[in-house]
PDB file with SEQRES, HELIX, SHEET and CRYST1 records, atoms N, CA, C and O in Angstrom:
SEQRES   1 A   85  MET THR VAL PRO ARG ALA LEU LEU VAL LEU LEU ILE LEU          
SEQRES   2 A   85  SER VAL LEU GLY LEU SER LEU VAL LEU ILE ARG GLY ALA          
SEQRES   3 A   85  GLY ALA ARG SER ALA HIS ARG ILE GLN GLY LEU HIS SER          
SEQRES   4 A   85  GLN SER ILE LYS LEU GLU GLN SER LEU TRP SER ILE GLU          
SEQRES   5 A   85  ILE GLU LEU ALA GLN MET ARG GLU PRO GLN ALA ILE ARG          
SEQRES   6 A   85  ASP ARG ALA ALA ALA LEU GLY ILE ASP LEU ALA PRO PRO          
SEQRES   7 A   85  THR PRO THR ASP ILE PRO ARG                                  
HELIX    1 AA1 VAL A    3  MET A   58  1                                  56    
HELIX    2 AA2 PRO A   61  ALA A   70  1                                  10    
HELIX    3 AA3 PRO A   80  ASP A   82  5                                   3    
CRYST1    1.000    1.000    1.000  90.00  90.00  90.00 P 1           1          
ATOM      1  N   MET A   1     -30.958  20.048 -51.784  1.00  0.00           N  
ATOM      2  CA  MET A   1     -31.761  19.505 -50.693  1.00  0.00           C  
ATOM      3  C   MET A   1     -33.082  20.090 -50.799  1.00  0.00           C  
ATOM      4  O   MET A   1     -33.190  21.302 -50.987  1.00  0.00           O  
ATOM      5  N   THR A   2     -34.210  19.255 -50.684  1.00  0.00           N  
ATOM      6  CA  THR A   2     -35.493  19.646 -50.790  1.00  0.00           C  
ATOM      7  C   THR A   2     -35.994  20.322 -49.508  1.00  0.00           C  
ATOM      8  O   THR A   2     -35.382  20.128 -48.458  1.00  0.00           O  
ATOM      9  N   VAL A   3     -37.024  21.067 -49.544  1.00  0.00           N  
ATOM     10  CA  VAL A   3     -37.628  21.721 -48.413  1.00  0.00           C  
ATOM     11  C   VAL A   3     -38.049  20.748 -47.319  1.00  0.00           C  
ATOM     12  O   VAL A   3     -37.712  20.936 -46.150  1.00  0.00           O  
ATOM     13  N   PRO A   4     -38.819  19.662 -47.718  1.00  0.00           N  
ATOM     14  CA  PRO A   4     -39.212  18.704 -46.592  1.00  0.00           C  
ATOM     15  C   PRO A   4     -37.931  18.074 -45.915  1.00  0.00           C  
ATOM     16  O   PRO A   4     -37.866  17.914 -44.696  1.00  0.00           O  
ATOM     17  N   ARG A   5     -36.999  17.756 -46.715  1.00  0.00           N  
ATOM     18  CA  ARG A   5     -35.728  17.089 -46.154  1.00  0.00           C  
ATOM     19  C   ARG A   5     -34.998  18.175 -45.241  1.00  0.00           C  
ATOM     20  O   ARG A   5     -34.456  17.824 -44.193  1.00  0.00           O  
ATOM     21  N   ALA A   6     -34.998  19.350 -45.619  1.00  0.00           N  
ATOM     22  CA  ALA A   6     -34.341  20.470 -44.801  1.00  0.00           C  
ATOM     23  C   ALA A   6     -35.046  20.633 -43.512  1.00  0.00           C  
ATOM     24  O   ALA A   6     -34.433  20.769 -42.453  1.00  0.00           O  
ATOM     25  N   LEU A   7     -36.445  20.620 -43.610  1.00  0.00           N  
ATOM     26  CA  LEU A   7     -37.223  20.769 -42.377  1.00  0.00           C  
ATOM     27  C   LEU A   7     -37.022  19.543 -41.479  1.00  0.00           C  
ATOM     28  O   LEU A   7     -36.955  19.700 -40.260  1.00  0.00           O  
ATOM     29  N   LEU A   8     -36.926  18.341 -42.031  1.00  0.00           N  
ATOM     30  CA  LEU A   8     -36.649  17.151 -41.246  1.00  0.00           C  
ATOM     31  C   LEU A   8     -35.298  17.212 -40.480  1.00  0.00           C  
ATOM     32  O   LEU A   8     -35.194  16.863 -39.304  1.00  0.00           O  
ATOM     33  N   VAL A   9     -34.338  17.650 -41.187  1.00  0.00           N  
ATOM     34  CA  VAL A   9     -32.921  17.840 -40.591  1.00  0.00           C  
ATOM     35  C   VAL A   9     -33.072  18.921 -39.507  1.00  0.00           C  
ATOM     36  O   VAL A   9     -32.556  18.734 -38.406  1.00  0.00           O  
ATOM     37  N   LEU A  10     -33.728  19.993 -39.763  1.00  0.00           N  
ATOM     38  CA  LEU A  10     -33.869  21.066 -38.771  1.00  0.00           C  
ATOM     39  C   LEU A  10     -34.697  20.589 -37.460  1.00  0.00           C  
ATOM     40  O   LEU A  10     -34.414  20.948 -36.317  1.00  0.00           O  
ATOM     41  N   LEU A  11     -35.637  19.827 -37.765  1.00  0.00           N  
ATOM     42  CA  LEU A  11     -36.480  19.223 -36.607  1.00  0.00           C  
ATOM     43  C   LEU A  11     -35.614  18.219 -35.797  1.00  0.00           C  
ATOM     44  O   LEU A  11     -35.661  18.208 -34.567  1.00  0.00           O  
ATOM     45  N   ILE A  12     -34.879  17.438 -36.457  1.00  0.00           N  
ATOM     46  CA  ILE A  12     -33.958  16.448 -35.751  1.00  0.00           C  
ATOM     47  C   ILE A  12     -32.898  17.193 -34.952  1.00  0.00           C  
ATOM     48  O   ILE A  12     -32.609  16.836 -33.810  1.00  0.00           O  
ATOM     49  N   LEU A  13     -32.321  18.223 -35.551  1.00  0.00           N  
ATOM     50  CA  LEU A  13     -31.293  18.960 -34.820  1.00  0.00           C  
ATOM     51  C   LEU A  13     -31.952  19.728 -33.606  1.00  0.00           C  
ATOM     52  O   LEU A  13     -31.334  19.845 -32.548  1.00  0.00           O  
ATOM     53  N   SER A  14     -33.159  20.225 -33.772  1.00  0.00           N  
ATOM     54  CA  SER A  14     -33.817  20.866 -32.724  1.00  0.00           C  
ATOM     55  C   SER A  14     -34.149  19.955 -31.555  1.00  0.00           C  
ATOM     56  O   SER A  14     -34.006  20.341 -30.395  1.00  0.00           O  
ATOM     57  N   VAL A  15     -34.592  18.744 -31.866  1.00  0.00           N  
ATOM     58  CA  VAL A  15     -34.901  17.735 -30.835  1.00  0.00           C  
ATOM     59  C   VAL A  15     -33.578  17.319 -30.131  1.00  0.00           C  
ATOM     60  O   VAL A  15     -33.544  17.187 -28.907  1.00  0.00           O  
ATOM     61  N   LEU A  16     -32.539  17.123 -30.881  1.00  0.00           N  
ATOM     62  CA  LEU A  16     -31.246  16.878 -30.236  1.00  0.00           C  
ATOM     63  C   LEU A  16     -30.782  17.924 -29.369  1.00  0.00           C  
ATOM     64  O   LEU A  16     -30.323  17.634 -28.264  1.00  0.00           O  
ATOM     65  N   GLY A  17     -30.862  19.201 -29.792  1.00  0.00           N  
ATOM     66  CA  GLY A  17     -30.517  20.290 -28.917  1.00  0.00           C  
ATOM     67  C   GLY A  17     -31.294  20.393 -27.703  1.00  0.00           C  
ATOM     68  O   GLY A  17     -30.758  20.605 -26.615  1.00  0.00           O  
ATOM     69  N   LEU A  18     -32.584  20.244 -27.858  1.00  0.00           N  
ATOM     70  CA  LEU A  18     -33.454  20.335 -26.733  1.00  0.00           C  
ATOM     71  C   LEU A  18     -33.204  19.167 -25.733  1.00  0.00           C  
ATOM     72  O   LEU A  18     -33.315  19.354 -24.522  1.00  0.00           O  
ATOM     73  N   SER A  19     -32.884  18.024 -26.233  1.00  0.00           N  
ATOM     74  CA  SER A  19     -32.531  16.803 -25.439  1.00  0.00           C  
ATOM     75  C   SER A  19     -31.256  17.071 -24.622  1.00  0.00           C  
ATOM     76  O   SER A  19     -31.177  16.793 -23.426  1.00  0.00           O  
ATOM     77  N   LEU A  20     -30.260  17.629 -25.340  1.00  0.00           N  
ATOM     78  CA  LEU A  20     -29.063  17.976 -24.703  1.00  0.00           C  
ATOM     79  C   LEU A  20     -29.207  18.978 -23.546  1.00  0.00           C  
ATOM     80  O   LEU A  20     -28.561  18.816 -22.511  1.00  0.00           O  
ATOM     81  N   VAL A  21     -30.032  19.990 -23.710  1.00  0.00           N  
ATOM     82  CA  VAL A  21     -30.276  21.006 -22.676  1.00  0.00           C  
ATOM     83  C   VAL A  21     -30.917  20.272 -21.513  1.00  0.00           C  
ATOM     84  O   VAL A  21     -30.504  20.457 -20.368  1.00  0.00           O  
ATOM     85  N   LEU A  22     -31.931  19.431 -21.785  1.00  0.00           N  
ATOM     86  CA  LEU A  22     -32.667  18.755 -20.677  1.00  0.00           C  
ATOM     87  C   LEU A  22     -31.756  17.905 -19.888  1.00  0.00           C  
ATOM     88  O   LEU A  22     -31.788  17.904 -18.657  1.00  0.00           O  
ATOM     89  N   ILE A  23     -30.896  17.140 -20.623  1.00  0.00           N  
ATOM     90  CA  ILE A  23     -29.962  16.191 -19.957  1.00  0.00           C  
ATOM     91  C   ILE A  23     -29.007  16.953 -19.092  1.00  0.00           C  
ATOM     92  O   ILE A  23     -28.731  16.526 -17.971  1.00  0.00           O  
ATOM     93  N   ARG A  24     -28.460  18.121 -19.585  1.00  0.00           N  
ATOM     94  CA  ARG A  24     -27.503  18.907 -18.810  1.00  0.00           C  
ATOM     95  C   ARG A  24     -28.175  19.551 -17.552  1.00  0.00           C  
ATOM     96  O   ARG A  24     -27.547  19.739 -16.510  1.00  0.00           O  
ATOM     97  N   GLY A  25     -29.450  19.866 -17.711  1.00  0.00           N  
ATOM     98  CA  GLY A  25     -30.206  20.425 -16.574  1.00  0.00           C  
ATOM     99  C   GLY A  25     -30.391  19.347 -15.557  1.00  0.00           C  
ATOM    100  O   GLY A  25     -30.246  19.644 -14.371  1.00  0.00           O  
ATOM    101  N   ALA A  26     -30.704  18.091 -15.910  1.00  0.00           N  
ATOM    102  CA  ALA A  26     -30.868  17.067 -14.996  1.00  0.00           C  
ATOM    103  C   ALA A  26     -29.584  16.702 -14.344  1.00  0.00           C  
ATOM    104  O   ALA A  26     -29.570  16.352 -13.163  1.00  0.00           O  
ATOM    105  N   GLY A  27     -28.484  16.770 -15.079  1.00  0.00           N  
ATOM    106  CA  GLY A  27     -27.199  16.575 -14.488  1.00  0.00           C  
ATOM    107  C   GLY A  27     -26.802  17.554 -13.483  1.00  0.00           C  
ATOM    108  O   GLY A  27     -26.185  17.215 -12.473  1.00  0.00           O  
ATOM    109  N   ALA A  28     -27.160  18.844 -13.747  1.00  0.00           N  
ATOM    110  CA  ALA A  28     -26.868  19.942 -12.812  1.00  0.00           C  
ATOM    111  C   ALA A  28     -27.720  19.724 -11.521  1.00  0.00           C  
ATOM    112  O   ALA A  28     -27.221  19.924 -10.413  1.00  0.00           O  
ATOM    113  N   ARG A  29     -28.925  19.339 -11.667  1.00  0.00           N  
ATOM    114  CA  ARG A  29     -29.807  19.095 -10.492  1.00  0.00           C  
ATOM    115  C   ARG A  29     -29.228  17.991  -9.600  1.00  0.00           C  
ATOM    116  O   ARG A  29     -29.123  18.083  -8.377  1.00  0.00           O  
ATOM    117  N   SER A  30     -28.855  16.912 -10.361  1.00  0.00           N  
ATOM    118  CA  SER A  30     -28.357  15.719  -9.627  1.00  0.00           C  
ATOM    119  C   SER A  30     -27.009  16.137  -8.860  1.00  0.00           C  
ATOM    120  O   SER A  30     -26.785  15.720  -7.724  1.00  0.00           O  
ATOM    121  N   ALA A  31     -26.161  16.948  -9.517  1.00  0.00           N  
ATOM    122  CA  ALA A  31     -24.925  17.388  -8.846  1.00  0.00           C  
ATOM    123  C   ALA A  31     -25.240  18.188  -7.673  1.00  0.00           C  
ATOM    124  O   ALA A  31     -24.608  18.040  -6.627  1.00  0.00           O  
ATOM    125  N   HIS A  32     -26.242  19.079  -7.800  1.00  0.00           N  
ATOM    126  CA  HIS A  32     -26.617  19.959  -6.575  1.00  0.00           C  
ATOM    127  C   HIS A  32     -27.189  19.022  -5.453  1.00  0.00           C  
ATOM    128  O   HIS A  32     -26.908  19.252  -4.276  1.00  0.00           O  
ATOM    129  N   ARG A  33     -27.954  18.013  -5.795  1.00  0.00           N  
ATOM    130  CA  ARG A  33     -28.499  17.155  -4.758  1.00  0.00           C  
ATOM    131  C   ARG A  33     -27.377  16.328  -4.115  1.00  0.00           C  
ATOM    132  O   ARG A  33     -27.359  16.127  -2.900  1.00  0.00           O  
ATOM    133  N   ILE A  34     -26.485  15.874  -4.911  1.00  0.00           N  
ATOM    134  CA  ILE A  34     -25.313  15.156  -4.402  1.00  0.00           C  
ATOM    135  C   ILE A  34     -24.476  15.998  -3.457  1.00  0.00           C  
ATOM    136  O   ILE A  34     -24.030  15.505  -2.420  1.00  0.00           O  
ATOM    137  N   GLN A  35     -24.260  17.231  -3.790  1.00  0.00           N  
ATOM    138  CA  GLN A  35     -23.593  18.167  -2.939  1.00  0.00           C  
ATOM    139  C   GLN A  35     -24.290  18.369  -1.631  1.00  0.00           C  
ATOM    140  O   GLN A  35     -23.637  18.327  -0.588  1.00  0.00           O  
ATOM    141  N   GLY A  36     -25.583  18.586  -1.627  1.00  0.00           N  
ATOM    142  CA  GLY A  36     -26.374  18.696  -0.426  1.00  0.00           C  
ATOM    143  C   GLY A  36     -26.242  17.465   0.402  1.00  0.00           C  
ATOM    144  O   GLY A  36     -26.017  17.563   1.608  1.00  0.00           O  
ATOM    145  N   LEU A  37     -26.368  16.347  -0.167  1.00  0.00           N  
ATOM    146  CA  LEU A  37     -26.272  15.060   0.607  1.00  0.00           C  
ATOM    147  C   LEU A  37     -24.886  14.855   1.222  1.00  0.00           C  
ATOM    148  O   LEU A  37     -24.726  14.304   2.311  1.00  0.00           O  
ATOM    149  N   HIS A  38     -23.947  15.307   0.501  1.00  0.00           N  
ATOM    150  CA  HIS A  38     -22.560  15.199   0.985  1.00  0.00           C  
ATOM    151  C   HIS A  38     -22.335  16.131   2.236  1.00  0.00           C  
ATOM    152  O   HIS A  38     -21.660  15.767   3.198  1.00  0.00           O  
ATOM    153  N   SER A  39     -22.906  17.270   2.158  1.00  0.00           N  
ATOM    154  CA  SER A  39     -22.845  18.233   3.360  1.00  0.00           C  
ATOM    155  C   SER A  39     -23.622  17.573   4.473  1.00  0.00           C  
ATOM    156  O   SER A  39     -23.112  17.536   5.593  1.00  0.00           O  
ATOM    157  N   GLN A  40     -24.770  17.068   4.268  1.00  0.00           N  
ATOM    158  CA  GLN A  40     -25.519  16.532   5.258  1.00  0.00           C  
ATOM    159  C   GLN A  40     -24.764  15.255   5.906  1.00  0.00           C  
ATOM    160  O   GLN A  40     -24.832  15.038   7.115  1.00  0.00           O  
ATOM    161  N   SER A  41     -24.076  14.466   5.061  1.00  0.00           N  
ATOM    162  CA  SER A  41     -23.326  13.390   5.601  1.00  0.00           C  
ATOM    163  C   SER A  41     -22.185  13.934   6.529  1.00  0.00           C  
ATOM    164  O   SER A  41     -21.949  13.406   7.616  1.00  0.00           O  
ATOM    165  N   ILE A  42     -21.518  14.966   6.074  1.00  0.00           N  
ATOM    166  CA  ILE A  42     -20.429  15.465   6.962  1.00  0.00           C  
ATOM    167  C   ILE A  42     -21.005  15.890   8.271  1.00  0.00           C  
ATOM    168  O   ILE A  42     -20.447  15.520   9.304  1.00  0.00           O  
ATOM    169  N   LYS A  43     -22.085  16.644   8.317  1.00  0.00           N  
ATOM    170  CA  LYS A  43     -22.731  17.061   9.575  1.00  0.00           C  
ATOM    171  C   LYS A  43     -23.191  15.972  10.406  1.00  0.00           C  
ATOM    172  O   LYS A  43     -23.118  16.068  11.632  1.00  0.00           O  
ATOM    173  N   LEU A  44     -23.682  14.894   9.812  1.00  0.00           N  
ATOM    174  CA  LEU A  44     -24.049  13.697  10.575  1.00  0.00           C  
ATOM    175  C   LEU A  44     -22.902  12.957  11.151  1.00  0.00           C  
ATOM    176  O   LEU A  44     -23.013  12.413  12.249  1.00  0.00           O  
ATOM    177  N   GLU A  45     -21.763  12.908  10.438  1.00  0.00           N  
ATOM    178  CA  GLU A  45     -20.569  12.284  10.975  1.00  0.00           C  
ATOM    179  C   GLU A  45     -20.039  13.101  12.191  1.00  0.00           C  
ATOM    180  O   GLU A  45     -19.629  12.523  13.198  1.00  0.00           O  
ATOM    181  N   GLN A  46     -20.054  14.341  12.088  1.00  0.00           N  
ATOM    182  CA  GLN A  46     -19.569  15.320  13.271  1.00  0.00           C  
ATOM    183  C   GLN A  46     -20.433  15.060  14.386  1.00  0.00           C  
ATOM    184  O   GLN A  46     -19.925  14.988  15.505  1.00  0.00           O  
ATOM    185  N   SER A  47     -21.816  14.891  14.219  1.00  0.00           N  
ATOM    186  CA  SER A  47     -22.683  14.764  15.298  1.00  0.00           C  
ATOM    187  C   SER A  47     -22.389  13.372  15.922  1.00  0.00           C  
ATOM    188  O   SER A  47     -22.382  13.258  17.148  1.00  0.00           O  
ATOM    189  N   LEU A  48     -22.134  12.262  15.073  1.00  0.00           N  
ATOM    190  CA  LEU A  48     -21.805  11.056  15.532  1.00  0.00           C  
ATOM    191  C   LEU A  48     -20.582  11.034  16.475  1.00  0.00           C  
ATOM    192  O   LEU A  48     -20.577  10.454  17.560  1.00  0.00           O  
ATOM    193  N   TRP A  49     -19.505  11.750  15.933  1.00  0.00           N  
ATOM    194  CA  TRP A  49     -18.316  11.857  16.716  1.00  0.00           C  
ATOM    195  C   TRP A  49     -18.508  12.510  18.065  1.00  0.00           C  
ATOM    196  O   TRP A  49     -17.950  12.057  19.064  1.00  0.00           O  
ATOM    197  N   SER A  50     -19.291  13.566  18.102  1.00  0.00           N  
ATOM    198  CA  SER A  50     -19.598  14.235  19.326  1.00  0.00           C  
ATOM    199  C   SER A  50     -20.364  13.293  20.316  1.00  0.00           C  
ATOM    200  O   SER A  50     -20.084  13.283  21.515  1.00  0.00           O  
ATOM    201  N   ILE A  51     -21.292  12.540  19.799  1.00  0.00           N  
ATOM    202  CA  ILE A  51     -21.938  11.594  20.711  1.00  0.00           C  
ATOM    203  C   ILE A  51     -21.123  10.521  21.132  1.00  0.00           C  
ATOM    204  O   ILE A  51     -21.300  10.030  22.247  1.00  0.00           O  
ATOM    205  N   GLU A  52     -20.210  10.082  20.332  1.00  0.00           N  
ATOM    206  CA  GLU A  52     -19.261   8.954  20.695  1.00  0.00           C  
ATOM    207  C   GLU A  52     -18.346   9.451  21.826  1.00  0.00           C  
ATOM    208  O   GLU A  52     -18.030   8.732  22.773  1.00  0.00           O  
ATOM    209  N   ILE A  53     -17.927  10.756  21.670  1.00  0.00           N  
ATOM    210  CA  ILE A  53     -17.015  11.358  22.738  1.00  0.00           C  
ATOM    211  C   ILE A  53     -17.756  11.413  24.024  1.00  0.00           C  
ATOM    212  O   ILE A  53     -17.253  10.997  25.068  1.00  0.00           O  
ATOM    213  N   GLU A  54     -19.006  11.950  23.952  1.00  0.00           N  
ATOM    214  CA  GLU A  54     -19.901  12.010  25.182  1.00  0.00           C  
ATOM    215  C   GLU A  54     -20.053  10.713  25.814  1.00  0.00           C  
ATOM    216  O   GLU A  54     -19.960  10.606  27.037  1.00  0.00           O  
ATOM    217  N   LEU A  55     -20.294   9.661  25.013  1.00  0.00           N  
ATOM    218  CA  LEU A  55     -20.501   8.316  25.455  1.00  0.00           C  
ATOM    219  C   LEU A  55     -19.300   7.771  26.207  1.00  0.00           C  
ATOM    220  O   LEU A  55     -19.416   7.188  27.285  1.00  0.00           O  
ATOM    221  N   ALA A  56     -18.103   7.991  25.576  1.00  0.00           N  
ATOM    222  CA  ALA A  56     -16.789   7.563  26.151  1.00  0.00           C  
ATOM    223  C   ALA A  56     -16.588   8.268  27.475  1.00  0.00           C  
ATOM    224  O   ALA A  56     -16.073   7.655  28.410  1.00  0.00           O  
ATOM    225  N   GLN A  57     -16.993   9.603  27.603  1.00  0.00           N  
ATOM    226  CA  GLN A  57     -16.799  10.268  28.855  1.00  0.00           C  
ATOM    227  C   GLN A  57     -17.720   9.702  29.905  1.00  0.00           C  
ATOM    228  O   GLN A  57     -17.327   9.572  31.064  1.00  0.00           O  
ATOM    229  N   MET A  58     -18.953   9.357  29.524  1.00  0.00           N  
ATOM    230  CA  MET A  58     -19.935   8.771  30.471  1.00  0.00           C  
ATOM    231  C   MET A  58     -19.492   7.359  30.925  1.00  0.00           C  
ATOM    232  O   MET A  58     -19.885   6.913  32.003  1.00  0.00           O  
ATOM    233  N   ARG A  59     -18.686   6.663  30.117  1.00  0.00           N  
ATOM    234  CA  ARG A  59     -18.286   5.285  30.505  1.00  0.00           C  
ATOM    235  C   ARG A  59     -16.964   5.283  31.410  1.00  0.00           C  
ATOM    236  O   ARG A  59     -16.513   4.245  31.894  1.00  0.00           O  
ATOM    237  N   GLU A  60     -16.423   6.466  31.582  1.00  0.00           N  
ATOM    238  CA  GLU A  60     -15.244   6.543  32.457  1.00  0.00           C  
ATOM    239  C   GLU A  60     -15.612   6.067  33.844  1.00  0.00           C  
ATOM    240  O   GLU A  60     -16.703   6.413  34.296  1.00  0.00           O  
ATOM    241  N   PRO A  61     -14.824   5.323  34.544  1.00  0.00           N  
ATOM    242  CA  PRO A  61     -15.031   4.801  35.863  1.00  0.00           C  
ATOM    243  C   PRO A  61     -15.519   5.979  36.885  1.00  0.00           C  
ATOM    244  O   PRO A  61     -16.515   5.917  37.605  1.00  0.00           O  
ATOM    245  N   GLN A  62     -14.662   6.994  36.796  1.00  0.00           N  
ATOM    246  CA  GLN A  62     -14.974   8.065  37.771  1.00  0.00           C  
ATOM    247  C   GLN A  62     -16.355   8.726  37.453  1.00  0.00           C  
ATOM    248  O   GLN A  62     -17.081   9.102  38.374  1.00  0.00           O  
ATOM    249  N   ALA A  63     -16.689   8.856  36.218  1.00  0.00           N  
ATOM    250  CA  ALA A  63     -17.993   9.417  35.919  1.00  0.00           C  
ATOM    251  C   ALA A  63     -19.115   8.478  36.346  1.00  0.00           C  
ATOM    252  O   ALA A  63     -20.171   8.952  36.764  1.00  0.00           O  
ATOM    253  N   ILE A  64     -18.920   7.149  36.256  1.00  0.00           N  
ATOM    254  CA  ILE A  64     -19.910   6.189  36.788  1.00  0.00           C  
ATOM    255  C   ILE A  64     -20.002   6.335  38.296  1.00  0.00           C  
ATOM    256  O   ILE A  64     -21.097   6.322  38.858  1.00  0.00           O  
ATOM    257  N   ARG A  65     -18.835   6.478  38.969  1.00  0.00           N  
ATOM    258  CA  ARG A  65     -18.904   6.615  40.439  1.00  0.00           C  
ATOM    259  C   ARG A  65     -19.637   7.881  40.809  1.00  0.00           C  
ATOM    260  O   ARG A  65     -20.406   7.879  41.770  1.00  0.00           O  
ATOM    261  N   ASP A  66     -19.430   8.965  40.082  1.00  0.00           N  
ATOM    262  CA  ASP A  66     -20.076  10.245  40.428  1.00  0.00           C  
ATOM    263  C   ASP A  66     -21.611  10.086  40.179  1.00  0.00           C  
ATOM    264  O   ASP A  66     -22.405  10.557  40.994  1.00  0.00           O  
ATOM    265  N   ARG A  67     -22.019   9.455  39.105  1.00  0.00           N  
ATOM    266  CA  ARG A  67     -23.496   9.270  38.870  1.00  0.00           C  
ATOM    267  C   ARG A  67     -24.082   8.468  39.972  1.00  0.00           C  
ATOM    268  O   ARG A  67     -25.112   8.817  40.549  1.00  0.00           O  
ATOM    269  N   ALA A  68     -23.413   7.382  40.263  1.00  0.00           N  
ATOM    270  CA  ALA A  68     -23.966   6.496  41.271  1.00  0.00           C  
ATOM    271  C   ALA A  68     -24.096   7.124  42.628  1.00  0.00           C  
ATOM    272  O   ALA A  68     -25.056   6.883  43.361  1.00  0.00           O  
ATOM    273  N   ALA A  69     -23.084   7.959  42.962  1.00  0.00           N  
ATOM    274  CA  ALA A  69     -23.126   8.697  44.233  1.00  0.00           C  
ATOM    275  C   ALA A  69     -24.328   9.685  44.182  1.00  0.00           C  
ATOM    276  O   ALA A  69     -25.032   9.864  45.175  1.00  0.00           O  
ATOM    277  N   ALA A  70     -24.537  10.300  43.041  1.00  0.00           N  
ATOM    278  CA  ALA A  70     -25.588  11.347  42.910  1.00  0.00           C  
ATOM    279  C   ALA A  70     -26.949  10.611  43.122  1.00  0.00           C  
ATOM    280  O   ALA A  70     -27.881  11.169  43.701  1.00  0.00           O  
ATOM    281  N   LEU A  71     -27.029   9.404  42.658  1.00  0.00           N  
ATOM    282  CA  LEU A  71     -28.345   8.636  42.863  1.00  0.00           C  
ATOM    283  C   LEU A  71     -28.370   7.892  44.112  1.00  0.00           C  
ATOM    284  O   LEU A  71     -29.335   7.168  44.357  1.00  0.00           O  
ATOM    285  N   GLY A  72     -27.381   8.005  44.937  1.00  0.00           N  
ATOM    286  CA  GLY A  72     -27.396   7.276  46.250  1.00  0.00           C  
ATOM    287  C   GLY A  72     -27.181   5.817  46.207  1.00  0.00           C  
ATOM    288  O   GLY A  72     -27.593   5.086  47.109  1.00  0.00           O  
ATOM    289  N   ILE A  73     -26.520   5.365  45.138  1.00  0.00           N  
ATOM    290  CA  ILE A  73     -26.147   3.973  44.907  1.00  0.00           C  
ATOM    291  C   ILE A  73     -24.833   3.670  45.486  1.00  0.00           C  
ATOM    292  O   ILE A  73     -23.870   4.339  45.110  1.00  0.00           O  
ATOM    293  N   ASP A  74     -24.683   2.765  46.334  1.00  0.00           N  
ATOM    294  CA  ASP A  74     -23.384   2.287  46.898  1.00  0.00           C  
ATOM    295  C   ASP A  74     -22.716   1.334  45.965  1.00  0.00           C  
ATOM    296  O   ASP A  74     -23.242   0.256  45.689  1.00  0.00           O  
ATOM    297  N   LEU A  75     -21.632   1.688  45.501  1.00  0.00           N  
ATOM    298  CA  LEU A  75     -20.886   0.802  44.567  1.00  0.00           C  
ATOM    299  C   LEU A  75     -19.739   0.104  45.392  1.00  0.00           C  
ATOM    300  O   LEU A  75     -18.961   0.763  46.080  1.00  0.00           O  
ATOM    301  N   ALA A  76     -19.687  -1.102  45.297  1.00  0.00           N  
ATOM    302  CA  ALA A  76     -18.662  -1.910  45.994  1.00  0.00           C  
ATOM    303  C   ALA A  76     -18.308  -3.065  45.074  1.00  0.00           C  
ATOM    304  O   ALA A  76     -19.167  -3.608  44.379  1.00  0.00           O  
ATOM    305  N   PRO A  77     -17.050  -3.428  45.077  1.00  0.00           N  
ATOM    306  CA  PRO A  77     -16.628  -4.576  44.225  1.00  0.00           C  
ATOM    307  C   PRO A  77     -17.311  -5.859  44.671  1.00  0.00           C  
ATOM    308  O   PRO A  77     -17.583  -6.038  45.859  1.00  0.00           O  
ATOM    309  N   PRO A  78     -17.577  -6.710  43.775  1.00  0.00           N  
ATOM    310  CA  PRO A  78     -18.257  -8.008  44.150  1.00  0.00           C  
ATOM    311  C   PRO A  78     -17.441  -8.821  45.003  1.00  0.00           C  
ATOM    312  O   PRO A  78     -16.219  -8.858  44.856  1.00  0.00           O  
ATOM    313  N   THR A  79     -18.076  -9.509  45.932  1.00  0.00           N  
ATOM    314  CA  THR A  79     -17.472 -10.456  46.808  1.00  0.00           C  
ATOM    315  C   THR A  79     -17.568 -11.825  46.215  1.00  0.00           C  
ATOM    316  O   THR A  79     -18.415 -12.033  45.347  1.00  0.00           O  
ATOM    317  N   PRO A  80     -16.744 -12.800  46.629  1.00  0.00           N  
ATOM    318  CA  PRO A  80     -16.851 -14.115  46.019  1.00  0.00           C  
ATOM    319  C   PRO A  80     -18.285 -14.712  46.220  1.00  0.00           C  
ATOM    320  O   PRO A  80     -18.699 -15.544  45.412  1.00  0.00           O  
ATOM    321  N   THR A  81     -19.040 -14.312  47.262  1.00  0.00           N  
ATOM    322  CA  THR A  81     -20.353 -14.910  47.388  1.00  0.00           C  
ATOM    323  C   THR A  81     -21.308 -14.297  46.469  1.00  0.00           C  
ATOM    324  O   THR A  81     -22.364 -14.893  46.256  1.00  0.00           O  
ATOM    325  N   ASP A  82     -21.048 -13.088  45.849  1.00  0.00           N  
ATOM    326  CA  ASP A  82     -22.017 -12.470  44.894  1.00  0.00           C  
ATOM    327  C   ASP A  82     -21.885 -13.118  43.519  1.00  0.00           C  
ATOM    328  O   ASP A  82     -22.775 -12.931  42.688  1.00  0.00           O  
ATOM    329  N   ILE A  83     -20.810 -13.878  43.232  1.00  0.00           N  
ATOM    330  CA  ILE A  83     -20.679 -14.373  41.899  1.00  0.00           C  
ATOM    331  C   ILE A  83     -21.335 -15.717  41.784  1.00  0.00           C  
ATOM    332  O   ILE A  83     -20.935 -16.653  42.478  1.00  0.00           O  
ATOM    333  N   PRO A  84     -22.329 -15.853  40.933  1.00  0.00           N  
ATOM    334  CA  PRO A  84     -22.998 -17.197  40.760  1.00  0.00           C  
ATOM    335  C   PRO A  84     -22.150 -18.222  40.130  1.00  0.00           C  
ATOM    336  O   PRO A  84     -21.307 -17.937  39.280  1.00  0.00           O  
ATOM    337  N   ARG A  85     -22.393 -19.501  40.581  1.00  0.00           N  
ATOM    338  CA  ARG A  85     -21.558 -20.555  40.062  1.00  0.00           C  
ATOM    339  C   ARG A  85     -22.364 -21.413  39.146  1.00  0.00           C  
ATOM    340  O   ARG A  85     -21.845 -22.379  38.588  1.00  0.00           O  
TER     341      ARG A  85                                                      
END                                                                             
């Protein structure tokens, strides 16, 4: 093998090795970002569940009555004359 050919092979192998290192580094950064986004997704789901539980508690009839009483609103069932035709 001639010296120029050996240098060419060495250059090609060096470029391939450097490319492999860069690709693995990009993969590691992507995996780290995916893990962070997954953790954030879990936290947001937990927050959503907490808010849904709070909303369900606020929609309970007794909770509505309590809030209406605190605001001084008189709640009474509708009479037939209150219903539009």
